[in-house]
C-alpha positions, 0 to 999 in steps of 0.5 A: 899481887903475889906476897913473898915472905922470908924467914930466917930460922935465926940471926946471920943465917944467910937471909939478906944474902939470899934476899938480895940474890932474889931481888937483883933480877926483879922489878916492879915490886914494893919491899918491906920487913917485919922489924928492922933488916939491913942494918949495917952492923947485927946488933947482937953479935957486932957482925958486919952484915949485908945491905938490902940493894933495891934497884932504880923504880922499885919501891921500899916501905920503911920508916922516915928515919930510915929514909933511902938516900935516892929516893922520893916519897910516894905516900904516908901510912898511919903508922908511927914509931917513937924512934922511927918516925912515920912509917912511908913508901918511897920510890927509889930514884937510884940503885941504892942500899937500904934499911928497911923497918916495917910493920910489926902486927897483922893490923899493921900488915893489913894497913900496909897491904890496903895502901899499897892496892892503892898505888898498885896500878899507878906505881906498877906494882906486881909484887910484894916482898916481905923480909922476915925472921924465925920470931916474926912469922906473920908473913905465914898468914898472908904470903903465896910463897914462902922461902926459910933460910936455914943453915950453920948458924942456926946449928952445927948438928946437920941432924938438928937441921934435919929434924928443923926441915921436917918440921916445916915440911909437916907444917906445909902439908897441913891440910886446908879444912874443907869438911863441912859437916863437922865443927872443928874446935878453933885454936888461937894458936899452937903452943907449948902449954896448950899443948897438953889440953888437945884432945886426940879425938876432936879436929882443930882450926887454926887460921894459917901456920903463923899460929904455930909457934913451938919448935919445929922439931916438936911439929912431926910428933904433934901433928901425928898426935892430933888432928889439925887444919888450916883456914889457908897457907901459902901455896909454895914453901922453898927451904934455902940451905946455907953453906956459910957459917957467919960466926965462923966465916967459913962453910961449915955445911954441905947443903947436899948431905942435907937434902939427900935425906928428903925425896923431894919428888914426893914433897910439896917443897923445893930446896935451894942451896946457898953456897 
C-alpha cells in the first residue's frame, strides 16, 4: 500500500481544501489524521473550515465520539483518548462529511498500520492517506509521497514563502546513507539547540526527514555546513501553493510568481497551484 501524507505549513493554509480536491476522484483508500481535522470551525481563528468529504465504501480511522454518521464500524484499535473515546476504523455507507482525529505518535501510527494490513485485502485498501500539519511531521517518517501546502495565510511576504520552499526542497535532496566504510554519528533529531554541537568534519545520520524540527528557512545553511544523511525518506515531494488568504478571505498571492523562482526541471519536487 502506498502512503500519502499532507502537511499544512500553518493553520488555515488550504490543506483541507486541497485534500478534498485530491480525494474527490479516489477510491479504495483509508484516511486518518495526525491530530484533529475536519472540524467545522477552526478552534484558534474562529474561521469556518471546509469539511473533509469521504465517498461511499472508503474507510476512515477516527475516534468513536467522532464516528461518521453514515458509516459502519470495521474494527477497534487498542488506542483510547480521554475525551474522544476509542480509535476505530469505519467504512462509509454513503458519501458524507467527517471529522478525523487519529494516531498521535509513531507508536500509535505503527499500530494503525498493522491493523490496516489485517483488513487490506478484505476491504480492498490500496492507499493510506494521512492528514497532518506543520507541527505534526510524523508522516515524513512513513509516507511514500508528501504534499506540503503553503500560501498567504502562512506569510504575506513572497520572499519568506520562497525561502521556506527552498528549505523543503533541501530536505527532499538529503541523500540516503549508503557508505558502509564509514560509521556516521546517529542523531535523534536536528533542532535549534543541538545544531551548536555539530562538527563540520563529522557525518550525521537521521532516521528520516521528520527528525528535522527547525525553521525551514534555516535548513539550506545547515545542510551546506554539515554532512547529513537519512536512513529513509519519502520517494516523492510536492509543493501545493495556495493563492487564497483565509484571514482576509481574498486571493492575495499569485502562485506562478513563486514557482518562477525555481527551475523545476532540475528539482526532485513537483509544484501544484491552488487558486
